[in-house]
C-alpha angles and dihedrals in degrees: 000000000000092000092050091047092051093043092056099035123130117167116240117181091201093059092042090053090048089052091048091052095050091043090051092052091046091050092047099045108016093232140062103069105125092024090064103028101058095049091048091051090050090051088052087060097258112151108255097238090048091049090050094050095046093046092053093059090041089055092047092054099042093046096048094083090054091062092059091047094050092043092052088053090045092241098138127092101202094190091061091043090053093050092048091050092050087062103034104044099055088039089054094052094045092049093051092047091053092047093048089046091058093047112284097199097045126114093246092056092047089050089051091050091052092050094045090047093051092048091046093048091052090050089049091054091049090048089053094050096044095042094103092050093047090049090053091048094049092053096052112115092229094048116118089231092065092053100049119122123231091256090050090051092051094048090046091050092049092055092044085056092052091050093050092046091057098040095046094046092052099040106013089231137088100066090101117037097017096044094046095051090048090053091047088061096046096041105035094155097059119091118259093241093055092050093049091048091047091051090049091050089053095043096059098059090039095053092040092052093044092043095050088047090053089046087054092061093043098260099128125087103207095192090053090049091054093050091050091052093049091058102034101051096062089036091058093047092050094045093050094049100049106123116232096018120205108279116256093241088064100033095054096059093041092054091042089053091050089052095045088053093047091046094049091050092055092047093044 
């Protein structure tokens, strides 16, 4: 992958700046990478299917370091990660095969990707805003989530994986905010840090498999990927080391507003 990236690399300051901006937001908030990156690329005139494929590999690379950090802190439940992957990885490959069969590079498919992306971004914004209320709901003693058996949790997790596999493969987003909120509901007794670490551990193989599958049908721009990484890696570092970061009660609605705007532009 690295040799291919270097062989096709051509520096573009605009893409590097876009990567720096998204990386900064990710470092500052911990979310929003794919939800912001793919719409930005489409606004730059990148073909939707190409933007999705490139962003998937970008996400796999940038999230990889998070797995090591969370594993070091013992914040990953590998059983949940495995059950998610059992659903998501086959679903991702099947989704891509179906899309390729119906003409992956056609205008109809790209229009479908834009529509699906806009809807998913809006759902992501709603999930970010409603996260505190969903957490409160899932922890109520009379809530269905607190009375689920282990088998019911495993089955629910498997179907969450299938959902994420389809959504992430089509839009490149959803593995973060949507996946984490879904896990919050199914596993209300687990600490937040452990659920977040688990979702990141699942997001890396999912985005990698989906991204490589996209690359196999020619839907990855390796030069674009290199430029995004050049900007995003220092952006993530700077965003995550800003002293006195913006409080979550302010950051959540700001990020949600950005996503609602991006989603409405794609649907408009």
